[in-house]
One Martini backbone bead per residue (centre of mass of N, CA, C, O) as a GRO file, in nm:
protein
  100
    1MET     BB    1  24.118   4.100   2.988
    2GLN     BB    2  23.863   3.895   2.907
    3ARG     BB    3  23.795   3.602   2.777
    4PRO     BB    4  23.599   3.436   2.584
    5SER     BB    5  23.380   3.206   2.580
    6ALA     BB    6  23.265   2.935   2.418
    7HIS     BB    7  22.969   3.037   2.410
    8GLU     BB    8  23.031   3.314   2.289
    9ILE     BB    9  23.169   3.219   2.035
   10GLU     BB   10  22.932   3.053   1.929
   11TYR     BB   11  22.725   3.278   1.917
   12PHE     BB   12  22.881   3.468   1.719
   13HIS     BB   13  22.903   3.260   1.497
   14ARG     BB   14  22.600   3.223   1.451
   15MET     BB   15  22.538   3.518   1.384
   16GLU     BB   16  22.724   3.541   1.137
   17THR     BB   17  22.603   3.307   0.978
   18GLU     BB   18  22.316   3.430   0.959
   19LYS     BB   19  22.398   3.690   0.812
   20LEU     BB   20  22.515   3.548   0.563
   21LYS     BB   21  22.260   3.395   0.483
   22GLU     BB   22  22.080   3.646   0.443
   23ALA     BB   23  22.259   3.783   0.230
   24ARG     BB   24  22.241   3.553   0.021
   25GLN     BB   25  21.932   3.554  -0.009
   26LYS     BB   26  21.906   3.847  -0.099
   27HIS     BB   27  22.087   3.821  -0.346
   28ALA     BB   28  21.922   3.599  -0.487
   29GLN     BB   29  21.661   3.766  -0.511
   30GLU     BB   30  21.782   3.999  -0.675
   31MET     BB   31  21.877   3.824  -0.912
   32ALA     BB   32  21.600   3.707  -0.985
   33GLN     BB   33  21.465   3.979  -1.042
   34LYS     BB   34  21.663   4.071  -1.262
   35GLU     BB   35  21.617   3.831  -1.451
   36LYS     BB   36  21.316   3.882  -1.491
   37GLU     BB   37  21.347   4.167  -1.611
   38ASP     BB   38  21.531   4.085  -1.847
   39MET     BB   39  21.332   3.885  -1.979
   40LYS     BB   40  21.105   4.084  -2.025
   41ALA     BB   41  21.267   4.282  -2.203
   42LEU     BB   42  21.328   4.062  -2.422
   43HIS     BB   43  21.003   3.940  -2.457
   44TYR     BB   44  20.824   4.168  -2.457
   45MET     BB   45  20.626   4.187  -2.725
   46HIS     BB   46  20.696   3.895  -2.842
   47CYS     BB   47  20.694   3.639  -3.040
   48PRO     BB   48  20.680   3.296  -2.963
   49LYS     BB   49  20.743   3.192  -3.259
   50CYS     BB   50  20.960   3.432  -3.398
   51GLY     BB   51  21.037   3.714  -3.216
   52MET     BB   52  20.877   3.933  -3.307
   53PRO     BB   53  20.705   4.203  -3.289
   54LEU     BB   54  20.426   4.317  -3.127
   55GLU     BB   55  20.086   4.424  -3.195
   56GLU     BB   56  19.826   4.619  -3.105
   57ILE     BB   57  19.486   4.530  -3.169
   58ASP     BB   58  19.160   4.590  -3.281
   59PHE     BB   59  18.928   4.319  -3.199
   60ARG     BB   60  18.621   4.347  -3.128
   61SER     BB   61  18.701   4.540  -2.875
   62VAL     BB   62  18.982   4.382  -2.860
   63TYR     BB   63  19.303   4.366  -2.739
   64VAL     BB   64  19.548   4.227  -2.945
   65ASP     BB   65  19.826   4.027  -3.038
   66LYS     BB   66  20.026   4.093  -3.334
   67CYS     BB   67  20.198   3.925  -3.596
   68PHE     BB   68  20.327   4.048  -3.904
   69HIS     BB   69  20.523   3.813  -3.982
   70CYS     BB   70  20.344   3.526  -3.909
   71GLY     BB   71  20.031   3.590  -3.802
   72GLY     BB   72  20.003   3.593  -3.514
   73LEU     BB   73  19.768   3.542  -3.234
   74TRP     BB   74  19.744   3.695  -2.908
   75LEU     BB   75  19.618   3.615  -2.583
   76ASP     BB   76  19.493   3.721  -2.304
   77GLU     BB   77  19.343   3.712  -2.025
   78GLY     BB   78  18.993   3.694  -2.125
   79GLU     BB   79  18.979   3.741  -2.443
   80LEU     BB   80  18.827   3.493  -2.544
   81GLU     BB   81  18.564   3.547  -2.392
   82LYS     BB   82  18.507   3.819  -2.526
   83LEU     BB   83  18.502   3.715  -2.825
   84THR     BB   84  18.275   3.477  -2.763
   85GLY     BB   85  18.071   3.568  -2.525
   86GLU     BB   86  18.151   3.430  -2.273
   87ASP     BB   87  18.055   3.324  -1.966
   88ASP     BB   88  18.076   3.181  -1.649
   89ASP     BB   89  17.815   2.979  -1.724
   90SER     BB   90  17.960   2.850  -1.931
   91ILE     BB   91  18.154   2.611  -2.045
   92LEU     BB   92  18.411   2.784  -2.071
   93GLY     BB   93  18.391   2.907  -1.787
   94ARG     BB   94  18.403   2.636  -1.629
   95ILE     BB   95  18.672   2.536  -1.740
   96SER     BB   96  18.846   2.779  -1.650
   97ARG     BB   97  18.794   2.734  -1.345
   98ILE     BB   98  18.922   2.450  -1.328
   99LEU     BB   99  19.216   2.538  -1.446
  100LYS     BB  100  19.295   2.747  -1.201
   0.00000   0.00000   0.00000
């Protein structure tokens, strides 16, 4: 049986190194996704001020998140515009487009 050449050894070494690099990147992505999911499970629908659970309430036909512990009221994207009746051509609408 013939021994592999130096070029063949180098090629296979590069291929193995690339496979290991890809496996590490995939593992890092999976860990980042798991951490993101864990953080969401820990913080989702909890008050950013006091950490107590938030409850969705109907306020002027807009569902907002309210903390009954500290009294905080939290709005999701677009809810402030719905509550104030501002449209995209208003000052508030133009400012929000600039900030996006």
